[in-house]
C-alpha positions as CSV (number, residue, x, y, z in Angstrom):
1,X,-8.9,-22.0,0.3
2,X,-7.4,-21.7,3.3
3,X,-7.9,-18.3,5.5
4,X,-6.1,-17.5,9.1
5,X,-6.7,-14.3,11.2
6,X,-3.6,-13.1,12.6
7,X,-3.8,-10.0,14.7
8,X,-5.7,-7.3,12.5
9,X,-5.0,-9.8,9.1
10,X,-7.2,-12.1,7.4
11,X,-5.0,-14.1,4.8
12,X,-6.5,-16.0,2.1
13,X,-4.3,-18.5,0.9
14,X,-5.0,-19.8,-2.9
15,X,-7.5,-17.4,-3.9
16,X,-9.7,-18.5,-6.9
17,X,-10.0,-16.0,-9.8
18,X,-11.9,-15.9,-13.0
19,X,-10.4,-18.4,-15.5
20,X,-11.0,-16.2,-18.7
21,X,-10.9,-13.2,-19.2
22,X,-13.6,-10.7,-19.3
23,X,-15.4,-7.4,-20.3
24,X,-17.0,-6.4,-16.8
25,X,-17.2,-2.8,-15.1
26,X,-16.4,-4.1,-11.9
27,X,-13.0,-5.2,-10.4
28,X,-12.0,-8.8,-11.1
29,X,-8.8,-11.1,-10.8
30,X,-7.8,-14.3,-12.9
31,X,-6.0,-17.3,-12.1
32,X,-5.0,-17.9,-8.1
33,X,-3.3,-15.7,-5.4
34,X,-2.9,-14.7,-1.9
35,X,-5.0,-12.1,-0.5
36,X,-4.3,-9.8,2.7
37,X,-6.6,-7.8,3.9
38,X,-6.0,-5.0,6.5
39,X,-8.2,-2.4,8.0
40,X,-7.1,0.1,5.2
41,X,-6.4,-2.0,2.3
42,X,-6.4,-5.0,0.0
43,X,-3.1,-6.5,-0.8
44,X,-3.2,-9.4,-3.5
45,X,0.2,-11.6,-4.4
46,X,0.7,-14.0,-7.0
47,X,2.1,-17.5,-6.4
48,X,5.6,-16.4,-6.3
49,X,4.7,-14.4,-3.1
50,X,4.7,-11.0,-5.3
51,X,3.0,-8.2,-4.8
52,X,0.3,-7.8,-7.8
53,X,-2.5,-5.6,-6.6
54,X,-3.5,-3.2,-3.9
55,X,-6.8,-1.7,-3.5
56,X,-7.5,1.1,-0.4
57,X,-10.9,0.9,2.1
58,X,-12.3,3.1,4.2
59,X,-12.5,6.1,1.9
60,X,-8.1,6.8,1.9
61,X,-8.5,5.9,-1.9
62,X,-9.6,8.0,-4.8
63,X,-12.4,5.8,-5.5
64,X,-13.8,2.5,-4.4
65,X,-13.2,0.7,-8.0
66,X,-10.0,1.5,-8.5
67,X,-6.9,-0.4,-8.2
68,X,-2.9,-0.6,-8.4
69,X,-1.7,-2.8,-10.2
70,X,2.3,-4.0,-10.9
71,X,3.7,-5.2,-13.9
72,X,6.4,-7.8,-14.4
73,X,8.7,-5.2,-15.8
74,X,7.9,-3.6,-12.2
75,X,6.1,-0.8,-13.2
76,X,2.6,0.5,-11.4
77,X,0.0,1.1,-13.1
78,X,-3.0,2.7,-11.8
79,X,-6.8,1.4,-13.2
80,X,-9.0,4.6,-13.2
81,X,-12.5,4.0,-14.4
82,X,-12.2,7.3,-16.7
83,X,-13.9,10.0,-15.4
84,X,-15.4,9.8,-18.4
85,X,-18.7,8.0,-19.2
86,X,-17.1,7.3,-22.5
87,X,-13.7,4.8,-21.6
88,X,-15.0,1.5,-22.8
89,X,-16.1,2.9,-26.1
90,X,-12.2,4.8,-26.6
91,X,-10.2,1.9,-25.3
92,X,-12.6,-1.3,-25.3
93,X,-12.4,-1.5,-22.0
94,X,-14.2,-0.8,-19.0
95,X,-10.9,0.9,-17.2
96,X,-8.4,3.1,-18.3
97,X,-4.9,2.4,-17.5
98,X,-3.1,5.2,-16.0
99,X,1.1,4.9,-16.3
100,X,3.6,6.2,-14.4
101,X,6.2,6.6,-17.5
102,X,5.3,8.8,-20.7
103,X,2.7,7.6,-23.0
104,X,0.9,8.6,-25.8
105,X,-2.3,8.9,-24.1
106,X,-4.4,12.0,-25.0
107,X,-6.1,11.8,-20.9
108,X,-3.8,14.4,-18.8
109,X,-4.9,12.8,-15.3
110,X,-1.7,11.6,-12.7
111,X,-3.1,9.8,-10.3
112,X,0.3,9.3,-8.7
113,X,0.2,12.9,-7.8
114,X,-2.2,11.7,-5.1
115,X,-0.4,11.3,-1.9
116,X,-2.8,8.0,-0.9
117,X,-0.7,6.2,-4.3
118,X,2.7,6.5,-2.2
119,X,0.6,5.8,1.1
120,X,-0.6,2.3,-0.2
121,X,3.2,1.6,-1.0
122,X,4.6,2.6,2.0
123,X,1.5,0.2,3.8
124,X,2.9,-2.4,1.5
125,X,6.2,-2.0,2.9
126,X,5.0,-2.1,6.4
127,X,2.8,-5.2,6.1
128,X,6.1,-7.0,4.5
129,X,8.1,-5.7,7.8
130,X,5.2,-7.1,9.6
131,X,4.9,-10.9,8.3
132,X,8.7,-11.2,8.7
133,X,8.5,-10.4,12.1
134,X,5.4,-12.5,12.8
135,X,6.4,-15.6,15.4
136,X,7.0,-18.5,13.1
137,X,7.1,-21.3,15.7
138,X,3.3,-20.5,16.3
139,X,2.5,-20.7,13.2
140,X,1.1,-23.7,10.3
141,X,3.6,-24.6,8.6
142,X,2.7,-23.5,5.1
143,X,1.1,-20.4,6.8
144,X,5.1,-19.4,7.9
145,X,6.6,-20.1,4.3
146,X,3.9,-17.6,2.5
147,X,4.7,-15.1,5.5
148,X,8.0,-15.4,5.2
149,X,8.1,-15.7,0.9
150,X,6.0,-12.5,1.2
151,X,7.7,-11.0,3.6
152,X,11.3,-11.4,1.3
153,X,10.0,-10.1,-1.9
154,X,10.2,-6.4,-0.8
155,X,11.3,-3.4,-3.8
156,X,14.6,-4.6,-4.2
157,X,14.4,-8.9,-5.2
158,X,11.2,-7.3,-7.5
159,X,13.6,-5.1,-9.0
160,X,16.0,-7.5,-9.7
161,X,13.8,-9.9,-11.3
162,X,12.5,-7.3,-13.8
163,X,16.3,-6.4,-14.6
164,X,16.8,-10.4,-15.1
165,X,13.4,-10.7,-17.4
166,X,15.0,-8.0,-19.4
167,X,18.6,-9.7,-19.2
168,X,16.8,-13.1,-20.6
169,X,15.3,-11.5,-23.9
170,X,17.9,-9.0,-24.6
171,X,16.0,-5.9,-23.6
172,X,13.1,-4.1,-21.8
173,X,9.9,-4.2,-24.1
174,X,8.7,-0.8,-25.2
175,X,5.5,-1.7,-26.5
176,X,3.3,-4.6,-25.9
177,X,0.7,-5.1,-28.8
178,X,-2.4,-3.0,-28.4
179,X,-4.5,-6.3,-28.6
180,X,-2.9,-7.4,-25.4
181,X,-5.6,-5.1,-23.4
182,X,-7.4,-8.3,-23.7
183,X,-5.6,-10.4,-21.5
184,X,-4.7,-7.2,-19.4
185,X,-0.9,-7.1,-20.7
186,X,-0.3,-10.5,-18.9
187,X,1.7,-11.9,-21.6
188,X,5.2,-13.6,-21.4
189,X,8.0,-12.2,-23.7
190,X,9.7,-14.3,-25.9
191,X,11.6,-12.7,-28.3
192,X,12.7,-13.6,-32.1
193,X,13.7,-11.3,-34.1
194,X,15.1,-7.4,-33.2
195,X,15.3,-4.3,-35.1
196,X,13.0,-3.6,-37.4
197,X,12.5,-3.1,-41.3
198,X,11.9,0.9,-42.1
199,X,13.4,3.9,-39.9
200,X,10.1,6.4,-39.5
201,X,10.8,9.6,-38.9
202,X,7.7,9.5,-35.8
203,X,8.6,6.4,-34.5
204,X,9.9,6.8,-30.7
205,X,9.4,3.4,-29.2
206,X,12.0,1.1,-31.5
207,X,15.7,0.9,-31.6
208,X,16.3,2.0,-34.8
209,X,18.7,-1.2,-35.5
210,X,18.3,-3.2,-38.5
211,X,16.4,-6.0,-38.3
212,X,17.5,-9.4,-37.2
213,X,15.8,-12.7,-36.5
214,X,17.3,-14.5,-33.6
215,X,18.8,-18.3,-34.1
216,X,16.7,-21.0,-32.4
217,X,19.6,-21.7,-29.9
218,X,18.3,-18.0,-28.4
219,X,14.6,-18.4,-28.8
220,X,14.5,-22.1,-27.1
221,X,17.2,-20.1,-24.2
222,X,14.9,-17.8,-23.7
223,X,11.8,-20.2,-23.1
224,X,14.3,-22.6,-20.6
225,X,15.6,-19.0,-18.6
226,X,11.6,-17.8,-18.5
227,X,10.1,-21.1,-17.2
228,X,12.6,-20.7,-14.4
229,X,11.8,-17.0,-13.9
230,X,8.1,-17.1,-13.6
231,X,8.2,-20.4,-11.6
232,X,5.1,-21.3,-9.7
233,X,2.9,-18.2,-11.2
234,X,3.5,-19.6,-14.5
235,X,0.2,-21.1,-14.0
236,X,-1.5,-17.7,-14.1
237,X,-0.1,-16.9,-17.7
238,X,-2.3,-17.7,-20.5
239,X,-0.7,-15.3,-23.2
240,X,2.4,-15.3,-25.3
241,X,4.2,-12.0,-27.3
242,X,6.5,-12.8,-29.8
243,X,9.0,-9.7,-30.4
244,X,9.8,-7.4,-31.0
245,X,8.5,-5.1,-33.4
246,X,8.3,-6.7,-35.9
247,X,8.5,-11.0,-35.0
248,X,5.6,-11.9,-38.5
249,X,8.9,-10.8,-40.8
250,X,11.0,-13.4,-39.0
251,X,9.6,-16.0,-40.8
252,X,7.2,-18.9,-40.5
253,X,10.0,-21.6,-39.2
254,X,10.7,-19.3,-36.2
255,X,6.7,-18.5,-35.1
256,X,6.0,-21.3,-35.2
257,X,9.2,-23.0,-33.5
258,X,8.6,-19.7,-30.2
259,X,5.2,-20.8,-30.6
260,X,5.1,-24.3,-30.0
261,X,7.8,-24.8,-27.7
262,X,6.8,-22.0,-25.5
263,X,3.6,-23.1,-25.5
264,X,4.5,-26.3,-24.5
265,X,7.3,-25.1,-22.0
266,X,5.1,-22.2,-20.1
267,X,2.2,-25.0,-19.7
268,X,-0.9,-22.9,-20.7
269,X,-3.0,-26.7,-21.6
270,X,-2.9,-26.1,-17.5
271,X,-3.1,-22.6,-16.9
272,X,-5.4,-21.3,-14.6
273,X,-7.0,-19.3,-16.6
274,X,-8.3,-20.6,-20.0
275,X,-8.1,-19.7,-24.0
276,X,-4.6,-19.4,-24.4
277,X,-3.8,-16.5,-27.0
278,X,-0.6,-15.4,-28.9
279,X,0.4,-11.9,-30.0
280,X,2.8,-10.5,-32.5
281,X,3.3,-7.3,-34.5
282,X,4.1,-7.0,-38.3
283,X,5.1,-4.5,-41.0
284,X,2.9,-4.1,-44.0
285,X,5.8,-5.6,-46.0
286,X,6.1,-8.9,-44.2
287,X,2.5,-9.3,-44.0
288,X,2.3,-8.7,-47.4
289,X,5.1,-11.6,-47.9
290,X,3.9,-13.9,-45.9
291,X,2.9,-17.3,-47.4
292,X,-0.4,-19.2,-47.0
293,X,1.2,-22.1,-44.8
294,X,2.1,-19.7,-41.9
295,X,-1.6,-18.8,-41.6
296,X,-2.7,-22.0,-42.2
297,X,-0.2,-23.1,-38.9
298,X,-1.1,-20.4,-37.1
299,X,-5.1,-21.5,-37.2
300,X,-4.3,-24.7,-36.2
301,X,-2.1,-23.7,-32.8
302,X,-4.1,-24.3,-29.8
303,X,-4.2,-20.6,-29.1
304,X,-6.1,-17.7,-30.3
305,X,-3.5,-15.1,-32.5
306,X,-3.5,-11.8,-32.9
307,X,-1.3,-10.0,-35.7
308,X,-1.2,-6.2,-35.1
309,X,0.3,-4.8,-38.5
310,X,1.2,-0.5,-38.3
311,X,-0.2,0.9,-41.4
312,X,0.1,4.4,-40.0
313,X,-2.3,6.3,-43.3
314,X,-3.1,5.7,-46.4
315,X,-2.3,9.1,-47.7
316,X,0.8,9.7,-50.0
317,X,1.8,13.3,-48.0
318,X,1.2,11.5,-44.7
319,X,3.3,8.7,-45.6
320,X,6.6,11.5,-47.1
321,X,5.8,13.7,-43.9
322,X,5.9,10.5,-41.4
323,X,9.5,9.0,-43.9
324,X,7.1,5.8,-44.1
325,X,8.5,3.6,-47.2
326,X,5.8,2.6,-48.4
327,X,2.9,3.1,-51.4
328,X,-0.4,3.5,-51.5
329,X,-0.9,0.4,-53.1
330,X,1.0,-1.7,-51.1
331,X,-1.5,-0.2,-48.3
332,X,-4.3,-1.1,-49.7
333,X,-2.8,-4.7,-50.8
334,X,-2.2,-5.0,-47.2
335,X,-5.8,-3.6,-45.5
336,X,-7.4,-5.8,-48.0
337,X,-5.8,-8.8,-47.3
338,X,-6.1,-7.9,-43.4
339,X,-10.0,-8.1,-44.4
340,X,-9.4,-11.5,-46.3
341,X,-7.7,-13.1,-43.4
342,X,-10.2,-12.1,-40.8
343,X,-12.8,-13.6,-42.6
344,X,-10.7,-16.9,-43.5
345,X,-9.4,-18.2,-40.2
346,X,-11.3,-18.5,-37.3
347,X,-8.0,-18.6,-35.0
348,X,-6.6,-15.4,-36.4
349,X,-7.4,-11.9,-36.1
350,X,-5.4,-8.9,-37.6
351,X,-5.5,-5.8,-36.6
352,X,-3.9,-2.4,-37.7
353,X,-2.8,1.3,-36.5
354,X,-3.3,4.5,-37.5
355,X,-1.8,7.3,-36.2
356,X,-3.5,10.5,-34.8
357,X,-2.3,14.1,-34.2
358,X,-3.5,17.0,-35.0
359,X,-0.1,18.3,-37.3
360,X,-0.8,15.8,-39.8
361,X,-1.6,16.7,-43.6
362,X,-5.7,17.2,-44.2
363,X,-5.5,13.8,-46.4
364,X,-4.6,11.9,-43.4
365,X,-8.0,11.2,-42.0
366,X,-10.0,11.4,-45.6
367,X,-7.6,8.3,-46.5
368,X,-8.5,6.2,-43.2
369,X,-12.5,6.7,-43.4
370,X,-11.9,5.8,-47.2
371,X,-10.7,2.6,-45.9
372,X,-12.5,1.9,-42.8
373,X,-16.1,2.7,-44.2
374,X,-15.8,3.0,-48.3
375,X,-14.2,-0.2,-49.1
376,X,-16.6,-2.0,-46.7
377,X,-19.7,-3.3,-47.1
378,X,-21.2,-3.6,-43.7
379,X,-19.9,-3.6,-40.3
380,X,-17.6,-6.1,-38.9
381,X,-16.6,-6.9,-35.7
382,X,-13.9,-8.2,-36.3
383,X,-10.3,-6.7,-37.1
384,X,-9.8,-3.8,-34.6
385,X,-8.7,-0.5,-35.6
386,X,-6.1,1.5,-33.0
387,X,-5.5,5.0,-33.3
388,X,-2.4,6.1,-32.0
389,X,-1.8,9.7,-30.9
390,X,1.1,11.1,-31.8
391,X,3.5,12.4,-28.9
392,X,4.3,15.9,-29.5
393,X,2.5,19.1,-28.4
394,X,-1.1,18.4,-29.3
395,X,-4.5,20.1,-28.4
396,X,-6.2,17.0,-26.4
397,X,-9.7,17.8,-26.6
398,X,-9.2,18.2,-30.0
399,X,-8.0,14.7,-30.6
400,X,-10.8,13.1,-28.7
401,X,-13.4,14.7,-31.2
402,X,-11.2,13.6,-34.1
403,X,-11.0,10.1,-33.0
404,X,-14.7,9.9,-32.1
405,X,-15.3,10.9,-35.8
406,X,-13.2,8.6,-37.1
407,X,-14.8,5.7,-35.0
408,X,-18.3,7.0,-36.2
409,X,-17.3,6.9,-39.4
410,X,-15.9,3.3,-39.2
411,X,-17.4,-0.2,-40.5
412,X,-14.8,-2.0,-38.3
413,X,-13.8,-1.6,-34.2
414,X,-12.1,1.8,-33.0
415,X,-10.0,2.1,-30.3
416,X,-7.2,4.6,-28.8
417,X,-4.1,2.9,-28.7
418,X,-2.1,3.0,-25.1
419,X,1.4,2.7,-25.1
420,X,2.1,0.2,-22.3
421,X,5.6,-1.5,-22.4
422,X,6.9,-4.7,-20.1
């Protein structure tokens, strides 16, 4: 780590952050990065010289413990303390990501309406211009190259890189698994399948196309191109998302091929952030059809695996209302299999989603509580349940009360599903 002072700038190169993701109630950064502090802001850049975080200083910021983060999909997300004492209980995290696009959150706070956020982004542009105008012949070579790199990564190249990411994987990721919160949603996506086995009426995040498995060459080409795209900043990643909406249905051969080859190509073993993790979605049918050999293989991998299953409801009337083509026998079998896998495999964690809405049939919540309380003989910390609010005109305070009621009755951890894209 080296620190330089130029005019009113303090530039720290190769600053180390934490080497493991943690649940903490204060701002924390991971891996390695460059930090530039001005009198009014702290700007943090990844190892490619691309802006990652911004935080305001000296009272020109909504809250001194909050910050802006730019994703690989080129979205800005504001991390709020929540203004609500139960944020950790609701989300499992100490901060609430406030998204600049429609999501199924039950909070209505919009930090992007605050002019101080726009002022921070304007200050970033001004900083990049100033770095580009520095007298390069007076700077050490390392600092000169860094300033040129950062000044060149303005809004246009960043958007082009995001577009390239989506081109490589065949489109944007409309939703990440809720478990990716454990790595602050910083995952590298590799698509091994497209489409979904179901076409439920309530769903607004899936493509509607039929299910199709990607070829081995397509998967390998994605991995090669992503390795090049992420470049030097690969060492700040330790997590892989195999997509898209039902990667589990792609089968053990594709899953294990993609996971094994991506782990090696992306260098997760040498990452600055330890404890590599694998994430994927599964449907109830693909989960029930998965054989023991797949779970044995995943359990032996050098990554902890999260598989998120969309159950949605265990009530027949609700399933019919949602046009979800499942019967109760399959749902109960899938839930029991989730419990069995979580108890049998130390390196695999199955989580499940249920819907949260004020227009669902009355038996919906009774069926959830029946599963989450009456089917369990005690509290289990492994295997979170996520409640996903339907995107409709809802009574948000009432939904929050319903969430709390289900959480208090459950013998598994229950959190709100915050839809986040990539």
